[in-house]
N, C-alpha and C positions, 0 to 999 in steps of 0.2 A: 938395450934400449927399451924404454917403458912406453907403452901406448895407453892413452885414455880410451874409454869405451865409446863406440859409435852406435848409431841406430839407423834403421831403414824404415821410412814411413811412406805410405801411399805409393810404394813402388820406386821411390827415389832414395838413393843411399847418401847419407850425410858425410861430410868430411871427417877425417880422423886427425887427431891432434898428437903430435910428438911432444911429450911433456919435457923432454930433455932439451930440445932445440926450438920448441914452439913453431915447428914447421907444419904446414897444412898439406894433407895428402888427399888425393881423390881416388877412393877405392873403386874397383871394378867387380861387378857381380858375375860369377861364372856358374854355370849349371853343374850340379853334381847329382847324377841319377841315383847314387847309392845312399843319399841322405833323404831325410824327410822333405817333402815338397816345399815346406816353408823354411828350410835351412839351406843356405848357400855358402860357398867359399868366397871370401873377399880377399883379393890380392891388393895389398897396400904398397904403393911404390913411392919411395922417398926420392926427392929431387936428386940426391947424390947417386941414385941407381941402386942403393941397397933395398932389399925387399924382405918381407916376412909374411907368413900365412897365418891368418887367424880365422876362427869360425864364429859366426854369430847367428842368432835366431831372428828371422825377418818377420815383422808383423804382417798378418794377412791384409791384402788390399781390399778395403771395404767398397762395396758397390754404392756409389753416391746416389743421392736422390735425383729424380728427374728434374730437368730445368724448368723454370717458370717463364712463360712468355711475357713480353712487355718491354718497356713500361707504357707505350702509347695506348690510350684508351679510346680515342675517337678520331675520325677523320675531321680535320680542323676547319671545315667550311660550314657556314650557315646554310648554304645552298651550293650544289655542285652539279656538273653536267657530264660531258664525256671525259674519259681518261685519255689524255693526249700522248703521254709517253712515260715509261718506267725508266729506272736507272740502268745504264749500261754496265754490265758486270765484267766485260772484257777490257783489259787495258790495251791501248794501242789499236791495231787494225782489227776489224771485226766488231760485231754487235751481238750481244746476248743479254737476256734479262731473266728475272726470277721465274717467269712463266714457263721456262724451258725452251722458249723460242731463241733461235739464232739465225743470223743472216748478214747480208751486206748492205741492204737497202731498207731504210726505215719505212715501215707501214704502221701508222697509228693504230693501236696504242702501244706498240712495242717500243723498245728503247731506240734512240738514235745515237750515233757514234759519239762516245765520250760524254754522254749525258750523265750528270752527277746527282740527279734528284728524281722525284716523281712529279709529273705535271698533271693537273686536273683543271679543266675549263671552269672558271667561275666569272660571274659578272662583276664589272668594276663597282666598287663600293660594298662588296659582300663582306660582312663581319668574319674575321678569322679568330679561331680559338686555340688555346693551348691544348696539345694532345697529351702532355705529361707534365707533372709538377716539376718546377725547377727555378732557376734564377736567371734573369735577363743579363747577358754579358755584353751584347752589342745591340744597338738600336740606331738605325740611320733613317732620317725622316726629312731630308732636305731636298729631294728631287721632285720637280713638278710632274704633273700627269703627262704620260707619254714621253718622258725623258729616257733616252736609250743610250746614255753615255757610259754606263757602267754595267757590270754583269748582273748584279742583283737589284740595282735601283734602291728603292727604300726596302729595308729588311729588318728582321728581328732574329737574334740568335739567343737561344735558351740553353743554359747548362742544365741538363736533365738530372734530377736528384738521384733517381734509381738507375742502376747500371743495366747493361744489356744482358741477355741470357748467356752470352759468351764471356761475360765478366768485364767488359770495357765500360769506361765512362764515355757517355755520348752527348753530343750537342745537336740541337734541332734548329734549323734555319728556315724561315719563310721569306721567299724572295718575290720581287715585282709588286710590292705593295703600294697602295695609294697614300696611306698614312699609317703612322705607328702611334699607339696609345699607351705604351709602357716605357719605362726608363731603365737604364743600366742599374743593376743592383736590386731591382724589384723582384720579390718572390711572386711567382704565379702558380696557380693551381689549375688542374684539369678543367677546361671549360671557360677559363678567364679569357676575355677578349684582348687581343694584342694589337689589333688595327683593322684596316680595310684593304681589300684586294684591288689590284689594278694590273697594268702591264708595263710598269717602269723597268728600266734595265734592259738586259739582252732578251727581249720578249717580242714576239710577233703577234700575240693575241692575248686577250684578258685571261689570265690563269694564275694559279698559285704553284710555285716551285717549292716542293716539300723536300728538304734535304737533311739527311742524317750523316753525321761524321763522327769518327772516333776522336775523342778529345786529344788534340795534339797529333792526330794522324789524318788519314784520308777519308773520303766520302764512302758510304756503304749503303746497301739496299735494305730498308727496314722490313721488307717482306721476306727476302731471302734469309735474313738473319733473325727472323721472328721477333722484331721489335714491337709488333702490335700484339696487344693482350688477347685479342680475339681473332679467330681465323676469318670470320665474316665481319668486315668492318663497315660501319655506317657513320655518316655525319649525324649530329644530334637530331636533326629533323627527319632523318630517314630518306632523304631525296637522292642520295648517291650511295652506291654499294660497291665494295671491292671484295671479291671472293664469294664462292657459292658452293653448296653441296648438291650434287646431281645424283638422282636415283634412276637407274636404267629401267624403263618401263617396257621396252620392246623385248621380245624373247631373246634377241641378241642384236648387237649393232657393231659395225666396224669401228675401230680406232684408226684414224688416218694420219698421214704426215702433215696434212694441211686441211684447210676448211673448204674443200671441194669434194664432190662425189667422185671425181676422177682421180683424186690423190691416192697414192699408194697406201695399202692397208698395212698397219704395223701389227695389230692384234685384234682381238674381239672382246667386247664387254658383254656381260650377260645380265639377264633380268634380275632386279633387286640388288645389284651391286651398287655401291656408293663410291663416287669419285669426287675429288676436289677440283673445282674449276677456278682458274685465275681470271678469265673474262670470256664473254661470248662475242662472236662476230660471224656475220654472213651465214646464219642458220646453223652454226656449230658452236660447241663449247670446247675450250681448250682445257684438258684435264691432265693431272699428273698420273704417271703410270709407273708401277714397280716392275722389277724383274726384267729389265731391258737395258742392255749396255749401250744401245745405239740412240735411244731417245729418252729424254727426261719427261716429255709430255706428248700428247697426241690430241686429235680432234674427234669429238663424238657429235653426230648429227643431232640437232635439237629436237627433231621429231621422235627420237627414240628415248628421250630422258625427260625427267621432270625435276624442277627445283624444289628441294625440301629443306627443312630445318631440323635435321635429325642426325644422329651419329656422333662419334668422338673423333676429332681431328688430331692427328699426330704429325710431327715434322722432325726429320732428322737434321740436326744442326750440321752445317758444313764443317769440314776440317779447316784448320787455320793455315791454309795454303793459298797460293795465287789461283784464282778461278780459271779453269778451262772448261769448255762446254761439255766434254765427255770425261772430265776428271772424276774418277770414282773415289768413294770414301775409302780411307785406309782400312777401316773395319766395317765392311758392309753388314747390314742387318740380315740375319737369317729369317726367312719366312718358312715356318714349319707346318706340318700337316695337322698338328694338334697343339693344344695349349700346354706344352711340356718341353723342357730343355732336351729331353731324350727323343722327342718325335723326329721323324725324318724331315730333312730340309727339301722344300719344293720350290724355292725361289729366293730372291734377295732384293733388298732395297740397296741400290748401288750408288745413288747420287744423293748428296746433301741438298737441303733447301726446299725439297718438294714436300707436298702435304698429301696425306692419305687419310681415308675415312674408315673408321672401324664401326661395325654394327653390333659387335659383341665384345665383352671384356670378361675373361676368365683366368683365374690363377695368375694374375699379373701380365697376361698376354692379351693382345688386341687383334681382332680378326679383321683383315682387310681383303679386298678383292684381288685376285690374281688373274689378269686377263690372259686369254689363251684360246686353245682349240675347244675347250669345254668349260662349263661353269665351274669355277673353283674359287675358294677363299683360303687364306693361310693366316697363321698366327705369328705375330711379331712381339718380341719382348723389348720394351724400351730400355735404354741404357742411360748413363749419366750425360749423354750428349743428345738426348731426345726431349723435344717439347711435346707434352700432352696437354692440349688446351682444355682448361676446365669447363669452359662454356663456348658455345658457338658465336654468340653475339653479346654485345654489351647489354646487360639486363635493363639499363635505363632507356633503351630504344624499344618503343612499343611497336612490335611488328604489325599489329592490327592497323596502325596508322600509316604504314609504308604505302606509297601510292599504288593504287590497284592497277594491275596490268592484264587482268583477265577480261575476256569478252562477257557481256556486251560493253562497249565503251561509247558514251554519249557526252557531248559537251555543247551547250548553246551559248556560252560566253555572255552570260547575263549580268555579270557584276563588273563594273568598270575598275580599272587599275591593273596592277601586275597579275598576270594569269599564272597560276600554279599547275595548270593542266599539262600533263606529260613532262618530257625531259627535253629541254632545248639543247642546241649544239653549243652556242656561245652565250646567249642572253635570253632572259625571260621576255616574252612578248607581252603587250599590254592590250587590254580591252578598252575600246573607245566607243563613244556614241558615234553613229555613222548613218548617213542618209544617202541614198534610199536604204530602207531596211531590207534585209534578206527575206525571201519568201517565208512567211510565217514567223519572221523574226521579231525582235523587240526593239530594234533600232540600235543595238549594240553589236559589235563585231570585234574579232581579234585582229590587231594590226601587227604585221610581221615585217621587219626590215633589218638590214645589216648596219644601219646608221649607228646604232649604239655599240657596235663592236669596234673598239678602238685598236684594231689590229689588222692583220692581213686577210682575215676571213671575209669573204664576199657573199656568204650564204647564211641562212638561218632556218631553223626547223623546229617542229615539235614532234617528238617521237613517242609512241605508245605501243602497248602490246608486248608480246614475248617472242624470243627468237624461234620458238617452236611452233608458232602459229602458222598454219598451212593453208587450209581451204576457208577463205573468208572474203569479206568485202570491206572496202573503205569508201566513205562518201563524205563530201563536204560541199557547202555552198561557197563559191569563190567569186569575188567581184572582178570582172574583166575591165580593167581601166585602160581602154584602147588609146594609144598614142597620147599620153598626157604631155603637157608642155615641157616638163623637165626632160622627157625622153627625146622629144623633137630637138630641143636646143643642144643636148649633149651628143646625140648621134649614136648612143649605145642602146641597150635594151635590158629589160627585166624578164625573168622567167619564173613562173610559180605554178603550184598545183598540189596534187596529192600523190602519195606513193604507198606501196606495200611490199612485203617480203624484203625489207631493207636489211642491210648488214649491221645496222645499229649506229652508224655514224652519219647517216642522212646528209651526205655530201652533195646530192643531186648532180649537177653537171660541173662541180668544182672538185679540186683535188686537195685542198688545204685541210689538214687535220682529219683525214679520212675521206677518200674519194667516194663518189656516189656509186652504190651498187644496189639496184632495186628495179621494180617495175613502177613507172611513174606516168601520170597523166598531166602534161605540162602545157602551159599557154604562154606565148611570147607577146609582150605588150606592143612592140614596135610594128609588127606586121600582122598580128593576130594568128600566127601559125599555131596550130594545135598538134601536139605530139603525143601519140600513144607509144611510150618509150620503154626500152630496156636500157638501163644504165649499167655499164660495166667499167669500173674505175673511171667514172665520169664521162665516158664516151657513149654517145646516144645512138641507138638503133631505133628508127621510127617505123612502127608497124603500119602506118598509113602509107599507101601507095595508090595514087599520087598523094602529095601533101594536102593536108586539110587546113582551112583557115576559118576563123570566126572573128569577124570584125565588128559585130554589134556588141557594144559594151554593156555593162550591167551584171546582175547576179546570174550565175549559171551553176547548176548542180553537176559536179563531177563525181564519177563512181568507177571503181575498178573491182572486178570480181576475179578471184583466182581459185580455180578448181584443178588440182593436180597440175597438168601441163597446159591447161586451157586458161588464157587470160583474156577477159572481156573488158572493154572500155565503153562507158556510157556517158553521154552528155545530155542533160535535161531529160532523162528517162529514155533516151533513144540509144540503142546499141550502135556504136560507131564502127567498131572493128573487133574481131576475135583473133587472137594470136595463139599459136601452139609453140610453147617454148619451155625448156626444162632447166634453164640456167639457175633460177633461184627456187628452191623447194619450200623454203619457209623464211620467216623473218618478221620484223616489226613494221609498223605502218605510221603514217602521219601526214603532216602538211609541211610544205617547204617553199623557200624563196631563195633566188639567187639573182645577183646583178652583174651586168657586164658593161659598165659605163667607162667612158674615157676619163671622166672626172668623178666627183662624188656629189651628184646633184641632191639638193635638199628635197624633201617630200617623198623620196622614193620609198616603196614598200607595197604591201598587198594586204587585202582584207579577206578574212575567212569567217564562216559562221556554220552552225548546225553540223558539227562534225559527228560522224558515227562510224563505228567499226564493229563487226560481229561475225560470228562463224556462219559459214554456209552449210556446215555439217549439222546434223541434228544435235540439239542441245538438251541434255537431261537436267531440267531445272530443279527437280526434287529427287534426290538420290534414294534408292530403296534402303531400308533399314533392317539390320539383323534383328531376328525375333527369337524368343524362347517361348515355346507353347507346350501345353500339356498333351501327352499322348492321347490320340484318338480325337483331338479337337480339330477345328478348322482354322486355316491361316490364309491371309491374302498377301501376296508379294507383287511387286512391280518389276518382274524380270522374267526372262524366257529360257535361261540355261540352268541346268543342274550339273554342276561340275563343268565339264567341257562338252556335254551333250545337249543338243537342242531339244527342248520339250515339244513334242508333236502338238500342233494346234495352239500353242501358247504364243499368240502373236498380238495380244491386246496389251493395254497398258498395265493391266493387273493380272496376276497369276494367283489362282485360288487352289489350295490343296485341302481336301476334305478328309476327315478321319485319319490324320497323319499318323504314320507309324515310324519306327526307328529307321526303316530303310529310306525314308524320304528326308532324313536329316542330312545336312551337308551344306556345301557352298552353292549359292545361286548368283547369277549375274544377268544383266540386261544388255543387249546389243541392239541399238537403234540405227537403222540404215536408211538413207535416201540416196538420190542420184548423185549427191555431192560428196558423200563420205559416210563414215560410220562413227558412232559414239559409243564407247563402252562405259557402262555404269560401274560404280564402285562395287566391288564384291561384297556380298552379305552372306551371313550364315544363318541357316535355320537349325536351331537346337531343339530337339524333341526331348522332353523330360517326362518321367513318370513319377509323380508324387502321390498318386491315388492308390490306396490300399485295395486289395481284393474285397469283393462283396461276399459275405457269408449269408447264404439264404437258409441254411439249416445246420444246426449244431447237433452233436451226439446227444442222445437222450440220457437223462439221469437213470441210473440203474443201481441194483444191489447185487452183491456177490456173496455167496455162502462161504463162510469160513471153514477151513478144514479142521482136523482134530487139534491142530496147533493154534487155531484162532486166526489164520491168515488166508489170503486168497491172491491168486495171480491175476494182474491187470491184463485184459485182452487188448488187441488193437482195435480201437474204436474210430480211427480216422476215416474209414469208409463211410461212416454215417454223416460226415461233414460235407456239405455242398457249398462250393465257393467258385466265383467267376472273376475274371480280370480282363481289361482291354488288351493287355500284352499277350494273352493266351494262357499258357500253362500256369497252373497254381500248384504249389506243393504244400501239403498239409502234414503237420507233425503234432504229436501230443506229448505233454509233460505232466506227470511222469510217463516215460516211454512204455510201450507194450512189454510185457514180461516182468514188470516191476512187482515185487511182493508187497501187498498192502496188509496192514494190520486192521483189526476190527475198528469200526467207526466210519466217519464220512471223510472222503478225500476229494478235493477239487482237482479235476483233470482239465488242464488248459490246452486248447487246440489252437494252433497258429497256422493261418493260411498266408503264404508268402509268394510274391510274384518275382519276376526276373530282375527287377530293380530293387529288391529287398524291402519293398513296402509290405507291411504285414497287418492283418486283422486277426483278432482273437475272439474266441468264445469259450465258455466254461460249462462243464457238466460235472455232476457229482457221482461218485461211486461209493456205495455204502457196503462195508463188509460186515455181515451178520452171522451169528450162529443160527442154524436152522431152528425154528421154534419146536417145542415139544407138542406132540399132537395127542389128544385124548379121543377115545372112541366110545360111544354109547349106542344103545340099540333101542329102537322103538319097534317092538316086534322083531321081525327079521331084517329090518332096514337099519343099517349102521349110520350114525351121525358122527361126523368128524369135526373137531373144534381145536383151534390153536390161536394163540395170541398174535396180534399184528402190530406193525409199526407204521405210522402214517407216512405215506409217500413211497412205501416199499411194495414191489410187486411180488406176488406169490403164485406159485404154480403147484397144484395138487395133482399127483400122478399115482397110477396104480398098476399092479400086475396080478393076474390070477394065479400065476405060478412064478416062482423066482427064476426058474430056468427059461422063462419066456425071453424072446430076443430084446424087447424094448419096453419101456414104460409108456403107458397110455395116459393122455391128459384127461383129468377129470374136470378141472376148472382152473381158470386163471383169474386172479383178483388183485386189486390194490388195497393195501391195508389202510385203515383209518384210525388206528390206535385202539380199536376195540376187538374183542375176540371174534373170530370168523367161524361160522358153523355152516356145514353143508351135509346134506343127506345123500347117500348113494343108494337109490332105489333100484339100481340095475344089477345088483349083486345076484348072481344065479348059482355061483359055486359055494361050496361050503366054506371056502377060504379065499380071502383077497388081501393083497399087500398094498399099503399106502406109503407115500412119502410126500414131504413138502419141500419145494425148492425155492430159494430166494432168488429173485431176478430183478 
């Protein structure tokens, strides 16, 4: 029997062909440890049961490139508010979503059972845009506003041009629309408008249902399967965000099972670690965690982290299997101690779909945090099932224009029309002209009502601030409209006021799309009851005892101050009550309205003006700046700590260091404290540099050396004649040529270098002249000898004598400098019959 050749590619063995009978065989690869690792034995089984053994060489399995995320580039709303619900990943009983949450009861924004899309609250009539280029395949536009007879109501389906990272063709559907502005067969590009939002179809409030499905298959979650091109997604205007990178600012902070201080601790996150957050709620951020087989994610307190736009986000694509909450990857990712395949393994990424943030990239490995008993990071190597996001956000989104959430926050509502201040729950409120004007106001005020919400929501709000805001106040002017006619005729009531440390869903005393969890100062219009309230899942605890009532209508200034566990409520500048409560440690703030009517009377709503929120902790308005200064100069800082040590007496706004030395270089920081809290300034660094060369006050003198019989002289060490000083202290002087060098006759420049500890150098130069000693002639004037010898200008000469050669030393007769003319000297002190003379060049 003759067989044709087969091949093995990418780990899959192709069929083998029986050329005699044209039968197809399915070979099986068996291991053979005696062969080269790339050679295996293939057993080919014929349908008749005959078999033969052949050997073939298998091509190496190439490591495929990392997967690219996408194709969705934007959140598709011109404006958007709260996230209402994600897609349910669990089929049948039970609920789970991409955030790592699972449960049996829906709590917004998590998934509800069998939910097949992602819901975001948007106002009726909001323009909707295409998130990815494609072709419109379905467009339904015939249902009137608030028609709920079908699932989607008016909708658009787009066959997306590019596939998913997992290789599927995908379709994108927008449900519950007011109107559709595209037609079947039309090609659309990213950012093209497809219609307007509403709540048609199976909808209980104005929102957009964003649905992804495998073409010809079922619905899927675009976050879990990395269908978005960027890990932090914005709408084009930057008013709604899904996904955050959190940096741990506390020394350490617990990772808990839920968003409560009383929740069980899973692990510990450490300072400077980066985690990816799916969403914040109730003063906590939900973050993905690696190296844990029991939890995909956990909750980190907002007071211990800060939101940043840094790091590289990576995501392990799930296996192509049915989702289970604790179903692990078939091939978990090793987390290693170093950026090397041979480094020891210190953990694993065991679940697919989660996102992790690397702060370093080396040798193809990404460093991610490993929560645990001590601060640790580990290195992960991506595979061909890994998404490494090339950018954090869409570069077309200007982060500088994203609404500010930092204190101080002020708004006087001075421009009529739709207010873009803060984030609503369901609808943007409007600024109207209103009389009487608020105290110090301009006759305009914000009108808030639920009338424009064509759904089941009976509350509205404007929320500002950050989940981590802790010790602060919120204040606003609120118009108390006591017992208006529509309240009397209906028999119900309205309730409105201000709130702080909210969970982010501003539900006040309602439970729809996020129950109220906050401290709130509320007023009821039907009887004037004033409530200093704690709201826990919409249930009110009133700190007033007995109840308090305000029945005089008009403008009133409401204020709440929160300092750790102390909550104070003020009305018109008067402290009404102080409560000690630790239920809510931090959260956002704002103004809110709810209605409890039997019908839906026209005219209902509330007016607000002169909103303000700011920290009660000291605020550093101008941060200190790092400085680089010259050694021994003076520098002024605005901080009080050197490293971790408090500087004695440094309690002013400025810190001055004089004549700074290297010992004073390092990190400085400011800590400002008052009775309400502490503010830490940004760390700064004092860098002391020495760029100044030593100062040479005296160089070596020029000199001459007498040549020996060979016409040479040895250079002595002249560095001791050089005087140099420097601010750093010690100065080293060297000479070139060095001492001991043999010099020939003539003039040689000797360079002296004075160098400090920073290698700054100054130089000076002296000359050394090597001369043959001059010939001396002696003449007599009577008994007095006269000595004469030629001189050279600039050369020193010393004439010495001995009365007897055996005397111990030569005596100096005269020292002189040559001027180029012969030098003559008489020695009138000769008393002996004989005296010996010599001339030394110096």
